[in-house]
DSSP file (Angstrom, degrees, kcal/mol; ACC not computed):
  #  RESIDUE AA STRUCTURE BP1 BP2  ACC     N-H-->O    O-->H-N    N-H-->O    O-->H-N    TCO  KAPPA ALPHA  PHI   PSI    X-CA   Y-CA   Z-CA
    1    1 A M              0   0    0      0, 0.0     2,-0.1     0, 0.0     0, 0.0   0.000 360.0 360.0 360.0 131.7    0.0    0.0    0.0
    2    2 A T     >  -     0   0    0      1,-0.1     4,-1.5     4,-0.0     3,-0.2  -0.349 360.0-106.5 -88.2 170.6    1.4    3.4   -1.0
    3    3 A M  H  > S+     0   0    0      1,-0.2     4,-2.0     2,-0.2     5,-0.2   0.867 118.4  58.5 -64.3 -36.7    1.4    6.6    1.0
    4    4 A K  H  > S+     0   0    0      1,-0.2     4,-2.0     2,-0.2    -1,-0.2   0.890 104.4  51.4 -61.8 -38.4   -1.3    8.1   -1.3
    5    5 A D  H  > S+     0   0    0      1,-0.2     4,-1.2     2,-0.2    -1,-0.2   0.878 106.4  54.7 -66.3 -37.0   -3.6    5.2   -0.5
    6    6 A K  H  < S+     0   0    0     -4,-1.5     4,-0.5     1,-0.2     3,-0.4   0.934 110.8  44.2 -62.3 -45.6   -3.1    5.8    3.2
    7    7 A F  H >< S+     0   0    0     -4,-2.0     3,-0.9     1,-0.2    -1,-0.2   0.853 109.2  56.7 -69.8 -33.6   -4.2    9.4    3.0
    8    8 A N  H 3< S+     0   0    0     -4,-2.0    -1,-0.2     1,-0.2    -2,-0.2   0.769 103.1  55.7 -68.5 -24.2   -7.1    8.7    0.7
    9    9 A D  T 3< S+     0   0    0     -4,-1.2    -1,-0.2    -3,-0.4    -2,-0.2   0.600  90.2  95.5 -83.3 -11.4   -8.5    6.3    3.3
   10   10 A L  S <  S-     0   0    0     -3,-0.9    59,-0.1    -4,-0.5     2,-0.1  -0.472  74.6-120.3 -83.2 151.0   -8.6    8.9    6.1
   11   11 A S     >  -     0   0    0     -2,-0.1     4,-2.3     1,-0.1     5,-0.2  -0.305  34.0 -99.2 -78.7 171.9  -11.6   11.0    7.1
   12   12 A Y  H  > S+     0   0    0      1,-0.2     4,-2.0     2,-0.2     5,-0.1   0.909 124.0  47.3 -59.7 -45.1  -11.5   14.8    6.9
   13   13 A E  H  > S+     0   0    0      1,-0.2     4,-2.1     2,-0.2    -1,-0.2   0.891 111.5  50.7 -66.2 -39.7  -10.9   15.1   10.7
   14   14 A E  H  > S+     0   0    0      1,-0.2     4,-2.6     2,-0.2    -1,-0.2   0.868 107.9  54.2 -65.5 -36.1   -8.2   12.5   10.6
   15   15 A L  H  X S+     0   0    0     -4,-2.3     4,-2.3     2,-0.2    -2,-0.2   0.920 108.9  47.6 -62.7 -44.2   -6.5   14.4    7.7
   16   16 A Q  H  X S+     0   0    0     -4,-2.0     4,-2.1     2,-0.2    -2,-0.2   0.893 112.7  48.9 -65.5 -39.2   -6.5   17.6    9.7
   17   17 A T  H  X S+     0   0    0     -4,-2.1     4,-2.1     2,-0.2    -2,-0.2   0.920 111.5  49.2 -64.7 -43.8   -5.0   15.8   12.7
   18   18 A K  H  X S+     0   0    0     -4,-2.6     4,-2.5     1,-0.2    -2,-0.2   0.883 109.1  53.2 -63.3 -38.9   -2.3   14.1   10.6
   19   19 A R  H  X S+     0   0    0     -4,-2.3     4,-2.5     2,-0.2    -1,-0.2   0.916 108.1  50.1 -63.1 -43.0   -1.4   17.5    9.0
   20   20 A R  H  X S+     0   0    0     -4,-2.1     4,-2.0     1,-0.2    -1,-0.2   0.906 111.3  49.4 -60.9 -41.3   -1.0   19.1   12.5
   21   21 A E  H  X S+     0   0    0     -4,-2.1     4,-2.2     1,-0.2    -2,-0.2   0.921 112.5  47.0 -63.7 -43.9    1.3   16.2   13.5
   22   22 A L  H  X S+     0   0    0     -4,-2.5     4,-2.7     2,-0.2    -2,-0.2   0.869 109.9  52.6 -68.3 -36.3    3.4   16.5   10.4
   23   23 A V  H  X S+     0   0    0     -4,-2.5     4,-2.5     2,-0.2    -1,-0.2   0.909 110.6  48.3 -65.0 -40.8    3.7   20.2   10.7
   24   24 A A  H  X S+     0   0    0     -4,-2.0     4,-2.1     2,-0.2    -2,-0.2   0.904 112.5  48.7 -64.9 -40.5    4.9   19.8   14.2
   25   25 A Q  H  X S+     0   0    0     -4,-2.2     4,-2.3     2,-0.2    -2,-0.2   0.905 110.9  50.6 -64.5 -41.1    7.4   17.1   13.1
   26   26 A Y  H  X S+     0   0    0     -4,-2.7     4,-2.5     2,-0.2    -2,-0.2   0.909 109.3  50.6 -64.4 -42.4    8.6   19.4   10.3
   27   27 A R  H  X S+     0   0    0     -4,-2.5     4,-2.5     1,-0.2    -1,-0.2   0.920 110.3  50.2 -60.2 -43.1    9.2   22.2   12.7
   28   28 A G  H  X S+     0   0    0     -4,-2.1     4,-2.5     1,-0.2    -2,-0.2   0.898 110.3  49.4 -62.4 -41.0   11.1   20.0   14.9
   29   29 A L  H  X S+     0   0    0     -4,-2.3     4,-2.2     2,-0.2    -1,-0.2   0.908 112.1  47.9 -65.4 -41.6   13.3   18.8   12.1
   30   30 A R  H  X S+     0   0    0     -4,-2.5     4,-1.8     2,-0.2    -2,-0.2   0.905 111.8  50.2 -65.0 -40.6   14.0   22.3   10.9
   31   31 A F  H  X S+     0   0    0     -4,-2.5     4,-2.3     1,-0.2     5,-0.3   0.925 111.8  47.7 -62.1 -45.4   14.9   23.3   14.5
   32   32 A D  H  X S+     0   0    0     -4,-2.5     4,-2.9     1,-0.2    -1,-0.2   0.861 107.9  56.5 -64.5 -35.1   17.2   20.4   14.8
   33   33 A K  H  < S+     0   0    0     -4,-2.2    -1,-0.2     1,-0.2    -2,-0.2   0.882 111.0  43.4 -64.6 -37.7   18.8   21.2   11.5
   34   34 A V  H  < S+     0   0    0     -4,-1.8    -2,-0.2     1,-0.1    -1,-0.2   0.912 125.1  32.0 -73.5 -43.0   19.7   24.7   12.6
   35   35 A L  H  < S-     0   0    0     -4,-2.3     2,-0.2    -5,-0.2    -2,-0.2   0.785 128.1  -3.8 -88.9 -28.6   20.9   23.8   16.1
   36   36 A A  S  < S-     0   0    0     -4,-2.9     2,-0.4    -5,-0.3    -1,-0.0  -0.736  88.6 -58.7-148.4-168.6   22.4   20.4   15.5
   37   37 A H        -     0   0    0     -2,-0.2     2,-0.5    -3,-0.0    -4,-0.1  -0.695  40.3-144.7 -88.0 134.5   23.0   17.6   13.1
   38   38 A V        -     0   0    0     -2,-0.4    -9,-0.0     1,-0.1    -8,-0.0  -0.868   6.2-145.9 -98.5 130.7   20.1   15.9   11.4
   39   39 A D  S    S+     0   0    0     -2,-0.5    -1,-0.1     1,-0.3    -2,-0.0   0.907  92.1  22.8 -62.7 -43.0   20.6   12.2   10.8
   40   40 A N    >   -     0   0    0      1,-0.1     3,-1.8    -3,-0.1     4,-0.4  -0.831  64.0-176.9-129.0  93.8   18.6   12.2    7.6
   41   41 A P  T >> S+     0   0    0      0, 0.0     3,-1.1     0, 0.0     4,-0.6   0.762  82.7  65.8 -63.7 -23.6   18.4   15.5    5.9
   42   42 A L  H 3> S+     0   0    0      1,-0.2     4,-2.0     2,-0.2     3,-0.2   0.685  82.5  77.7 -70.9 -15.5   16.1   14.1    3.2
   43   43 A Q  H <> S+     0   0    0     -3,-1.8     4,-2.7     1,-0.2     5,-0.2   0.835  86.1  61.2 -62.4 -31.1   13.5   13.5    5.8
   44   44 A L  H <> S+     0   0    0     -3,-1.1     4,-2.4    -4,-0.4    -1,-0.2   0.934 106.2  45.0 -58.5 -46.2   12.7   17.3    5.6
   45   45 A R  H  X S+     0   0    0     -4,-0.6     4,-2.2    -3,-0.2    -2,-0.2   0.900 112.4  51.3 -65.9 -41.0   11.7   16.9    2.0
   46   46 A V  H  X S+     0   0    0     -4,-2.0     4,-2.0     2,-0.2    -2,-0.2   0.935 113.0  44.5 -62.5 -46.6    9.7   13.8    2.6
   47   47 A V  H  X S+     0   0    0     -4,-2.7     4,-2.3     1,-0.2    -2,-0.2   0.903 111.7  53.2 -66.3 -40.6    7.7   15.4    5.4
   48   48 A R  H  X S+     0   0    0     -4,-2.4     4,-2.0    -5,-0.2    -1,-0.2   0.899 110.2  47.9 -61.2 -40.3    7.2   18.6    3.4
   49   49 A R  H  X S+     0   0    0     -4,-2.2     4,-2.3     2,-0.2    -1,-0.2   0.856 109.0  53.2 -70.3 -35.0    5.8   16.6    0.5
   50   50 A K  H  X S+     0   0    0     -4,-2.0     4,-2.4     2,-0.2    -2,-0.2   0.911 108.9  50.1 -63.7 -41.3    3.5   14.7    2.8
   51   51 A I  H  X S+     0   0    0     -4,-2.3     4,-2.7     1,-0.2    -2,-0.2   0.916 110.5  49.6 -62.4 -42.9    2.1   18.0    4.2
   52   52 A A  H  X S+     0   0    0     -4,-2.0     4,-2.0     2,-0.2    -1,-0.2   0.894 110.0  51.1 -63.3 -39.7    1.5   19.2    0.6
   53   53 A R  H  X S+     0   0    0     -4,-2.3     4,-2.0     2,-0.2    -1,-0.2   0.915 112.0  46.7 -63.7 -43.0   -0.3   16.0   -0.2
   54   54 A L  H  X S+     0   0    0     -4,-2.4     4,-2.8     1,-0.2     5,-0.2   0.908 109.8  53.6 -65.2 -41.6   -2.5   16.4    2.8
   55   55 A N  H  X S+     0   0    0     -4,-2.7     4,-2.4     1,-0.2    -1,-0.2   0.886 108.1  51.3 -60.4 -38.0   -3.2   20.1    2.0
   56   56 A T  H  X S+     0   0    0     -4,-2.0     4,-2.0     2,-0.2    -1,-0.2   0.929 111.8  45.3 -64.3 -45.9   -4.3   19.1   -1.5
   57   57 A I  H  X S+     0   0    0     -4,-2.0     4,-1.8     2,-0.2    -2,-0.2   0.914 113.7  49.3 -66.3 -42.0   -6.7   16.5   -0.2
   58   58 A I  H  X S+     0   0    0     -4,-2.8     4,-2.3     1,-0.2    -1,-0.2   0.904 110.5  51.4 -63.1 -40.8   -8.1   18.8    2.5
   59   59 A H  H  X S+     0   0    0     -4,-2.4     4,-2.4    -5,-0.2     6,-0.2   0.880 106.1  54.7 -63.7 -37.7   -8.5   21.5   -0.1
   60   60 A E  H  X>S+     0   0    0     -4,-2.0     5,-1.8     2,-0.2     6,-1.5   0.886 108.6  48.6 -63.5 -38.2  -10.4   19.1   -2.4
   61   61 A Y  H ><5S+     0   0    0     -4,-1.8     3,-0.6     4,-0.2    -2,-0.2   0.923 111.6  49.6 -64.6 -43.7  -12.8   18.4    0.5
   62   62 A D  H 3<5S+     0   0    0     -4,-2.3    -2,-0.2     1,-0.2    -1,-0.2   0.869 112.3  47.2 -64.3 -37.0  -13.3   22.1    1.1
   63   63 A R  H 3<5S-     0   0    0     -4,-2.4    -1,-0.2    -5,-0.1    -2,-0.2   0.593 115.3-114.3 -81.3 -11.0  -14.0   22.8   -2.6
   64   64 A G  T <<5S+     0   0    0     -4,-0.8    -3,-0.2    -3,-0.6    -4,-0.1   0.543  83.7 120.8  89.8   7.5  -16.5   19.9   -2.8
   65   65 A I  S   <S+     0   0    0     -5,-1.8     2,-0.3    -6,-0.2    -4,-0.2   0.880  80.2  36.0 -70.0 -37.6  -14.3   17.9   -5.2
   66   66 A R  S    S-     0   0    0     -6,-1.5     2,-0.4    -9,-0.1    -2,-0.2  -0.866  86.7-130.7-110.3 150.1  -14.3   15.1   -2.6
   67   67 A T        -     0   0    0     -2,-0.3     2,-0.3     1,-0.0    -6,-0.1  -0.802  25.2-111.8-100.6 144.2  -17.2   14.2   -0.4
   68   68 A R              0   0    0     -2,-0.4   -57,-0.1    -7,-0.1    -1,-0.0  -0.543 360.0 360.0 -76.1 134.0  -16.8   13.8    3.3
   69   69 A A              0   0    0     -2,-0.3    -1,-0.1   -59,-0.1   -58,-0.1   0.445 360.0 360.0 -90.8 360.0  -17.3   10.2    4.5
């Protein structure tokens, strides 16, 4: 199962919760990058893209392109 399938299976509220979690994780990674060494610098890009994917799906719900389950 791919990441896209995981996000498509979530409800609107779960998507918003997941986005908040990822934004907090992204902030922590950026903070660690500035102050110290990050073990996997590519993780920043992965988390940023996940946030963008979630924002797209949430926007589709808001615009009525997707229906809330």
